[in-house]
C-alpha positions in Angstrom: -45.0 3.8 -48.4 -42.4 1.2 -49.8 -40.2 3.0 -47.0 -43.1 2.7 -44.2 -43.1 -1.2 -44.8 -39.4 -1.7 -44.7 -39.3 0.2 -41.5 -38.0 -3.1 -39.6 -35.4 -3.8 -41.6 -34.0 -0.5 -41.5 -34.9 0.0 -37.8 -32.7 -3.6 -37.9 -30.0 -2.4 -40.0 -29.5 0.8 -38.0 -29.1 -1.7 -34.6 -26.3 -3.5 -36.6 -24.4 -1.0 -38.2 -25.4 2.9 -37.3 -22.6 4.3 -39.8 -23.7 2.1 -42.4 -25.8 3.3 -45.7 -29.3 2.1 -44.1 -28.3 3.2 -40.7 -27.3 6.7 -41.8 -30.3 6.8 -44.1 -33.4 5.9 -41.7 -31.6 9.2 -39.6 -32.5 11.9 -42.2 -35.6 13.7 -40.6 -38.1 12.9 -43.3 -37.3 9.4 -43.2 -37.3 9.1 -39.5 -41.0 10.5 -39.4 -42.3 7.6 -42.2 -40.4 5.6 -39.7 -42.6 6.7 -36.8 -45.7 7.0 -38.6 -45.6 3.6 -39.8 -44.9 2.2 -36.6 -47.6 3.9 -35.3 -50.4 2.9 -37.7 -49.3 -0.8 -37.3 -50.0 -0.5 -33.6 -53.4 0.7 -34.2 -54.0 -2.4 -36.7 -52.8 -4.3 -33.6 -54.9 -2.9 -31.4 -57.8 -3.2 -33.6 -57.1 -6.7 -34.1 -57.3 -7.3 -30.2 -60.7 -5.5 -29.9 -61.9 -7.5 -33.0 -61.0 -10.7 -30.3 -59.3 -12.3 -33.7 -58.0 -14.8 -31.1 -60.3 -16.6 -29.4 -60.6 -17.3 -25.9 -63.0 -18.2 -22.7 -64.9 -15.3 -22.0 -65.5 -16.9 -18.8 -62.3 -17.4 -17.6 -61.9 -15.2 -15.0 -58.0 -14.5 -14.9 -57.4 -14.9 -18.8 -53.6 -15.4 -20.2 -52.6 -12.7 -22.5 -53.0 -13.4 -26.0 -50.7 -13.5 -29.1 -52.3 -10.1 -30.3 -51.8 -8.9 -26.9 -48.1 -10.6 -26.6 -47.4 -8.2 -29.4 -48.7 -5.1 -28.3 -46.6 -5.0 -25.4 -43.5 -4.0 -27.1 -44.9 -1.0 -28.2 -46.3 -0.1 -25.6 -43.0 -0.1 -23.6 -41.4 1.5 -26.3 -44.0 4.4 -26.5 -43.1 4.8 -22.7 -39.1 4.7 -23.1 -39.7 7.2 -26.2 -41.6 9.7 -23.4 -39.1 9.2 -20.8 -36.3 9.9 -23.0 -38.5 13.3 -24.6 -38.7 14.0 -21.0 -34.9 13.7 -19.7 -33.8 15.5 -23.0 -36.0 18.4 -22.8 -36.9 18.8 -18.8 -40.1 18.4 -17.2 -41.2 22.2 -18.0 -41.0 21.4 -21.9 -42.5 17.9 -21.6 -45.6 19.5 -20.2 -46.5 22.5 -22.2 -47.5 20.4 -25.2 -50.6 18.9 -24.4 -50.1 15.8 -26.9 -47.4 15.0 -24.7 -50.0 14.8 -21.7 -52.0 12.6 -24.0 -49.5 10.3 -24.0 -48.8 10.0 -20.2 -52.4 9.2 -20.1 -52.6 6.4 -22.5 -49.0 4.9 -21.6 -50.6 5.6 -17.8 -53.8 3.1 -18.7 -51.5 0.8 -20.7 -49.7 0.3 -17.4 -52.7 0.3 -15.5 -54.2 -2.4 -17.5 -51.0 -4.6 -17.7 -51.3 -4.5 -13.9 -54.8 -5.8 -13.5 -54.2 -8.1 -16.0 -51.2 -9.5 -14.1 -53.0 -9.6 -10.5 -56.5 -11.3 -12.1 -54.0 -14.0 -13.8 -52.0 -14.8 -10.2 -55.4 -14.8 -7.6 -58.3 -16.3 -9.8 -58.0 -19.4 -10.9 -60.8 -21.6 -13.2 -63.7 -20.5 -15.0 -67.0 -18.9 -13.5 -69.8 -17.2 -15.3 -69.3 -13.5 -16.2 -72.6 -12.7 -15.1 -71.8 -13.7 -11.3 -68.4 -11.8 -11.1 -67.9 -8.9 -8.6 -68.3 -5.7 -10.8 -64.7 -4.4 -9.5 -63.0 -7.8 -10.9 -59.7 -7.0 -11.7 -60.8 -8.2 -14.9 -63.5 -6.2 -15.7 -61.5 -2.7 -15.0 -58.7 -3.7 -17.4 -61.0 -4.1 -19.9 -62.7 -0.5 -19.5 -59.0 1.3 -19.6 -57.4 -0.7 -22.1 -61.0 0.4 -23.7 -60.3 3.9 -23.6 -56.8 3.3 -23.9 -58.0 1.9 -27.1 -59.9 5.3 -28.1 -56.9 7.9 -27.0 -54.6 6.0 -28.8 -56.9 6.1 -32.1 -57.0 10.2 -31.4 -53.7 10.7 -31.0 -53.3 10.0 -35.0 -54.9 13.5 -35.4 -51.2 14.9 -34.2 -50.1 13.5 -37.5 -52.6 15.9 -39.6 -49.7 18.9 -38.8 -47.5 17.0 -41.7 -50.6 17.4 -44.7 -51.7 21.2 -46.2 -55.0 20.4 -46.2 -55.8 19.3 -42.6 -52.8 21.0 -40.8 -55.2 24.1 -40.8 -58.4 22.5 -39.3 -56.5 20.7 -36.9 -54.5 24.0 -35.8 -58.2 25.7 -35.6 -60.2 22.8 -33.6 -56.9 22.9 -30.8 -57.7 26.9 -30.5 -61.5 26.3 -30.5 -61.3 24.0 -26.8 -60.5 27.0 -24.9 -63.9 27.5 -26.1 -65.4 24.4 -24.9 -63.4 24.2 -21.7 -65.4 27.5 -20.9 -68.6 26.6 -21.7 -67.7 22.7 -19.7 -67.2 25.4 -16.6 -70.5 26.7 -16.4 -72.3 23.7 -18.0 -71.2 21.6 -14.7 -71.5 24.6 -12.4 -75.6 24.4 -13.4 -75.3 21.1 -13.8 -74.1 20.7 -10.3 -76.8 23.2 -8.6 -80.2 21.4 -10.6 -78.3 17.9 -9.4 -78.3 19.3 -5.8 -82.1 20.5 -5.8 -83.7 17.8 -7.3 -81.6 15.1 -5.5 -83.0 17.2 -2.2 -86.4 16.9 -3.5 -86.6 13.2 -4.6 -84.3 11.6 -1.8 -87.7 11.1 0.3 -89.6 8.5 -2.9 -86.5 6.3 -3.6 -88.0 3.1 -4.2 -85.9 -0.4 -3.7 -85.4 -2.3 -6.8 -88.0 -5.3 -6.3 -90.7 -2.8 -6.2 -90.0 -1.6 -10.2 -90.7 -4.0 -13.2 -88.4 -6.7 -14.0 -86.2 -5.9 -10.0 -85.0 -2.5 -12.0 -83.7 0.5 -10.6 -82.1 3.6 -12.2 -82.5 4.8 -15.7 -81.4 2.2 -17.7 -84.5 0.0 -17.0 -86.9 -0.8 -19.5 -89.0 1.7 -17.5 -86.7 4.8 -16.1 -87.0 5.4 -12.1 -85.4 6.7 -8.8 -83.8 9.3 -11.6 -83.0 11.9 -8.9 -82.9 9.1 -5.6 -79.1 9.9 -5.4 -77.2 12.8 -6.5 -75.4 10.6 -8.9 -77.9 9.1 -10.6 -78.9 12.7 -10.4 -75.9 13.9 -12.8 -76.3 11.3 -14.8 -79.9 11.7 -15.4 -79.6 15.5 -16.1 -76.7 14.6 -18.5 -78.3 12.6 -20.8 -81.6 14.5 -20.2 -79.3 16.8 -23.1 -80.0 14.3 -25.7 -83.7 13.6 -25.3 -82.8 10.4 -23.6 -84.6 11.1 -19.9 -88.6 10.9 -19.8 -90.8 13.5 -18.2 -92.7 10.6 -16.0 -89.9 10.5 -14.0 -90.2 13.5 -12.2 -93.6 11.6 -11.1 -93.8 9.7 -7.3 -95.7 7.2 -6.0 -97.4 9.1 -3.4 -100.2 11.8 -4.2 -98.2 15.1 -4.0 -99.0 16.8 -7.0 -96.9 20.2 -5.3 -94.3 17.9 -5.2 -94.1 16.7 -8.7 -94.7 20.4 -10.2 -92.1 21.9 -8.1 -89.4 18.6 -9.9 -91.0 19.2 -13.4 -90.1 22.4 -13.1 -86.7 22.3 -12.4 -86.6 19.7 -14.7 -87.8 22.0 -17.4 -85.9 25.4 -16.2 -82.9 23.2 -16.7 -83.6 22.0 -19.7 -83.7 25.7 -21.1 -80.9 26.8 -19.5 -78.4 23.8 -20.5 -80.3 23.1 -24.8 -81.1 26.7 -25.3 -79.3 29.1 -23.4 -75.4 27.4 -22.8 -75.5 25.7 -25.9 -76.5 28.0 -28.8 -73.6 30.1 -26.6 -71.3 27.7 -27.4 -72.1 27.2 -30.6 -71.9 31.5 -31.0 -68.3 31.1 -29.4 -66.7 28.6 -31.7 -68.4 30.4 -34.7 -66.7 33.4 -33.7 -63.4 31.5 -32.5 -63.3 29.9 -35.7 -63.7 33.0 -38.1 -60.9 34.5 -36.1 -58.7 31.7 -36.0 -59.3 30.6 -40.0 -57.8 33.7 -41.5 -55.0 33.3 -39.6 -54.9 29.5 -39.5 -52.4 28.9 -43.0 -49.5 31.1 -41.0 -50.2 28.9 -37.4 -49.8 25.9 -39.1 -46.4 26.5 -41.2 -44.9 27.5 -37.9 -46.5 24.6 -36.1 -45.2 22.2 -39.4 -41.3 23.2 -38.5 -41.7 22.6 -35.5 -42.3 19.1 -36.1 -39.9 18.6 -38.9 -37.2 20.2 -36.4 -37.8 17.6 -34.0 -36.4 15.1 -36.0 -33.6 17.5 -36.6 -32.7 16.0 -33.2 -29.8 13.3 -32.4 -31.6 10.7 -30.7 -35.2 9.0 -30.5 -34.2 7.4 -34.5 -35.6 4.3 -34.1 -39.5 3.6 -33.6 -41.4 1.8 -31.3 -40.8 -1.0 -30.3 -36.4 -1.1 -31.8 -36.2 1.7 -29.3 -36.5 -1.0 -26.2 -33.3 -2.5 -27.8 -30.3 -1.5 -26.8 -27.6 0.0 -29.6 -24.3 0.3 -29.9 -24.4 3.8 -30.0 -26.3 3.2 -26.8 -23.7 1.5 -24.7 -21.3 4.7 -26.4 -23.0 6.9 -24.4 -23.8 4.8 -21.4 -19.5 4.8 -21.2 -19.1 8.5 -22.1 -22.2 8.9 -19.0 -19.4 6.8 -16.8 -16.7 8.7 -17.6 -17.9 12.2 -17.2 -19.6 11.0 -14.2 -16.9 9.3 -12.4 -13.7 10.8 -14.0 -14.5 14.4 -14.9 -12.1 16.5 -17.7 -10.3 19.1 -16.5 -11.7 22.4 -17.9 -12.4 25.5 -16.7 -16.3 25.6 -17.8 -16.8 22.2 -16.3 -19.0 19.9 -18.3 -20.1 20.8 -21.6 -23.5 21.5 -22.3 -25.4 20.2 -24.9 -27.8 22.4 -26.8 -31.0 21.2 -28.0 -31.7 22.0 -31.6 -35.7 21.2 -31.5 -35.6 23.6 -27.8 -34.3 26.7 -29.5 -37.0 25.9 -32.6 -40.1 25.2 -30.5 -39.1 28.8 -28.5 -38.6 30.8 -31.6 -41.4 29.6 -33.1 -43.8 29.9 -29.8 -42.4 33.5 -29.9 -43.5 34.2 -33.9 -47.5 32.6 -33.2 -47.3 34.9 -29.7 -46.7 37.7 -31.9 -48.8 37.2 -34.5 -51.1 36.8 -31.8 -50.6 40.2 -30.5 -50.6 42.0 -34.5 -54.3 40.3 -34.7 -55.4 41.7 -31.6 -54.0 45.3 -32.2 -55.7 45.1 -36.1 -59.0 44.1 -34.0 -58.9 47.0 -32.0 -58.6 49.3 -34.9 
């Protein structure tokens, strides 16, 4: 706990003198893990401050300047991006995309970059205040706020990756990760069913679309107090069928203003059939699949967790990536040394028969062997079940 609070001082000491006692102390794998974790928790705390609007601003300013908290978040975002670039450069693109957490980091960083870009556009393009209710739908500030909210969710969920270090949460994380394949299979079948019924219902009710002025409170759609036009467009139909799974759609949306009882009967039958297939059949199938997968995985989750924990610890044995964000964006004396060596090797190559010496990555070596052991474990489990 104390080391976590002192990570800024340790990082500064490493920047000033990497070979000092404190500089060598932060290079220890466990200390490096604690410092990176403390840095990320600090980042999440600042995101919490930003979401709670601790710094009050005028809500109607179209291009608001960054707040103090947002300025504090920016170095962390730049540090995360720089860390991902270095990881991709050291390990290669193929190895980078094989890790699902890296893909999540890429999406998270992309959303933060898009948020920053849109805020800059809004700040430059729009001046003064205007009631928020009068802003256009695709206003840059509105889009930036939506993207920032999504990136906050991804940033919080990214904390799950640290569960690998815990003996109680680690096996559970492994089991949940393996069950994601079942969820993806279910989503594929569900999307097919959803699209099929959405196409049919939209084709049936397309001719009965009404205008907003003809509805109560001039409100059109399923989010109105009295739902209407649930199947008037394909997009609206997809939304209606999705929310009906949670019981948020009323049956009267299948009615039409004209006295066309046969059309209403066919529409209600299609709507009921969709609910039977999605709720009774598909949802119970998903529960059965996940239960079966969990039973198969739970018996070996502890072994796989130990391999995953080994990969996590070995990733901190690598030379590089010592400083956590945002200190990793500050050039250190070692960075200038590496830059000088790169220039020397590039423009003044040494005369050796083998050419350039290749630097082996300990993390890559360990991960390959850990993956092989996990794969062999899966094969053994399959053979046991065959017997």
